[in-house]
C-alpha positions in Angstrom: 0.0 0.0 0.0 1.6 3.2 -1.2 0.5 6.5 0.2 0.2 9.7 -1.8 2.4 12.6 -0.8 -0.6 14.4 0.7 -1.6 11.4 2.8 2.0 10.9 4.0 2.2 14.6 4.9 -1.1 14.4 6.8 0.2 11.4 8.8 3.5 13.3 9.5 1.6 16.4 10.6 -0.7 14.4 12.9 2.3 12.5 14.4 4.2 15.8 15.0 1.1 17.3 16.6 0.5 14.3 18.9 4.2 14.3 20.0 4.0 18.0 20.8 0.8 17.5 22.8 1.8 14.3 24.6 2.8 14.2 28.2 4.4 10.8 28.4 4.6 9.4 31.9 8.1 8.4 33.1 7.2 4.8 33.5 6.6 4.5 29.7 10.3 4.9 29.0 12.9 2.2 29.5 15.6 2.8 32.1 18.1 3.3 29.2 15.9 5.9 27.5 15.4 7.7 30.8 19.1 7.7 31.3 19.7 9.2 27.8 17.0 11.8 28.4 18.5 12.9 31.8 22.0 13.1 30.3 20.7 15.2 27.4 18.8 17.4 29.9 22.0 17.9 31.9 24.0 18.8 28.8 21.4 21.2 27.6 21.2 22.9 31.0 25.0 23.4 31.1 24.9 24.9 27.6 22.1 27.3 28.5 23.9 28.3 31.7 27.2 28.9 29.9 27.4 32.5 30.9 27.2 31.7 34.6 29.8 28.9 34.2 32.2 31.3 32.6 31.7 33.8 35.4 32.2 31.2 38.1 35.3 29.8 36.3 36.8 33.3 36.0 36.2 33.9 39.7 37.7 30.6 40.7 40.9 31.3 38.7 41.3 34.6 40.4 40.4 33.4 43.9 42.6 30.3 44.2 42.0 28.5 47.5 39.5 31.1 48.7 37.1 30.1 46.0 34.2 29.2 48.3 33.6 32.3 50.3 34.7 34.7 47.5 32.8 33.1 44.6 29.5 32.3 46.4 27.4 34.8 44.4 28.6 33.3 41.1 28.1 29.8 42.4 24.6 30.6 43.6 23.7 32.1 40.2 25.1 29.0 38.4 23.1 26.6 40.7 19.9 28.6 40.3 20.3 28.5 36.5 21.0 24.8 36.5 18.0 24.1 38.8 15.7 26.3 36.5 16.5 24.1 33.5 15.8 20.9 35.4 12.0 21.7 35.7 9.4 19.4 34.3 8.8 21.5 31.2 12.4 21.0 30.1 12.3 17.3 30.9 9.2 17.0 28.7 11.0 18.9 26.0 13.8 16.3 26.1 11.3 13.4 26.1 9.7 14.9 23.0 13.1 15.3 21.3 14.0 11.7 22.1 10.6 10.4 20.8 10.9 12.4 17.6 14.4 11.0 17.0 13.2 7.5 17.7 10.2 8.0 15.3 12.5 9.3 12.6 14.8 6.2 12.9 11.7 3.9 12.7 10.5 5.8 9.6 13.9 5.5 8.0 14.1 1.8 8.7 10.6 1.3 7.4 11.4 3.2 4.2 14.5 1.0 3.7 12.5 -2.1 4.2 9.9 -0.9 1.6 12.7 -0.1 -0.8 14.2 -3.5 -0.3 10.8 -5.2 -1.0 10.4 -3.3 -4.3 13.7 -4.6 -5.6 
């Protein structure tokens, strides 16, 4: 059964919309997927807080061993930033990204199988 381009686009749009609206419970993901999602969330948080990381790093280079009392304001800003990006909305964003990547891989595999059947 071959789909027309319009039908395929409608399915793609519906899939994209459903992924965007989905709030997938944590127990639906495997432990491995949850680990990947948490790792991606952590990396994304560090990227988004790059400004505060740079400030804390600069302060620590200047302060030497007196880093903790002297760099507390920078450390607190960095921790606040990291905590902010670990909220549920950002976890959900990473889950959606992961599911989209997984769906794209499945679609590519399906397309390869269909191409192999036609030969």
